[in-house]
N, C-alpha and C positions, 0 to 999 in steps of 0.2 A: 504494500500500500504506500503510495507516495505521501510526501509531507503535506501537500495541499489537501488530499483526501482525509488524512488524519486530523488536520486542523479543522476541516469542515465538520467532521463527525464529532470532534470534541466541542466545537461551538454549538452544534445542535444539541448535544447532551447538556451543555451549560444552560441553554435556553429552556429545555424541558424541565430541568431541575428548578430553575428560577420560577418558571410558570407554576409548577406544582407546589412550590413553597409559598407562592402568593395566593393560592386558592383559599386557604383557611382565612386569610386576611380579608379577601373579597367576600367570602361567605358569612363570616362571623364578625365583620367590622363594626357593626352597630351594637353588639352584645356588651353588656356591662362587665367589667373585670375589676377585681380587687387583688392586689399583690400584697402579701403579708410576709413579714419576717418575724417569726415567732408569733407573738400576739399583737404586734404593732403593724397597722396598715401602712405600707410604703406608698402605694399608688391606688387610686380609685377613679375609674372613668371608663371610657369605651376602649375597645380593642384598637380602634383606629388611632387613639392617642399614643399608643406604643408602636406605631408603624415605623418610625425612624430607626430605632434599634433593631426592630424586626427585619426591616429591609436590609440593613447592614449585615445581619446574620444570613439572610437569604442570598445576598450577593456573594458573601464569603463562601458559603456552602456551594453555590453553583459554580463559582470560579474554581474552587478546589476540586470539584467533580470533573470539570473540564480539563484541568491540569493533570489530574490523575489519568484520565482517559488518553490524553496526548502522550504522557510519559509511557503508558502501557503500550500504545501503538508504536512508539519509537523503539521500545524494548523488543517488541515482537519483530519489527523490521530488522533490527540489528541481530537478533537471534537467528533469523532466517539467513541473513548475509553470512554470519559466522559458520553456519552449517554448510552453506554453499562453498565457502572458501576451504573448509576442512575437507569436503569431498574432492575438490580440485587438488588440494595438497596430497591427499591419499592417492589419487590417480597419478600425479606427477612422481610420487615416491615409487609407485609400482613401475612406472616407465623407466625410472633411473635404475631400479634393480634389474629389470630386463636388459637394459643396455649394458650394465655392468657385467651381467652373466655372458652376454654376447662378446664383450671385450675380453673377458677371461678366456672364453673358448677360443677366440682368435689368437690371443697372445700365446697360448700353450697348445696350439694345433700341431698336428703331426708334420704338416708341410713346413711350418715355421721352424720347428725344432730341427728338421732335416736340413733346412737352409742355413741354419746357424751351426751345423755340425754338432748338434746335441742329441743325436739319436739314442745315446745311452740313457737318457732320461725318459724315453718312451717305455711304457709298460709292455711287458711281454704278452 
């Protein structure tokens, strides 16, 4: 997956998470709410009055989800690339071993040993 597709999908996820997190505010914005710490009331009013901190939390959550999705897509892409390079490296290693075996066969061939007057090293 290319970077632009990863970016697009993470932006879409960010939008979906943001819209989903705003749904409760849109549905229950007129409801009265009371925030208490222990027995002391800290806030009393409508849910819409708490919208600024709630929107901050919604933005943070949706951006975090988008960044996690983008990081995961990048990790997947790099993992695939590492696997491809490892396969290529294994193929190259096999080719080197085959060429080395051919070179050894050529270096110690019967014709070569006879040409160098080393027939005594030939096996009976």
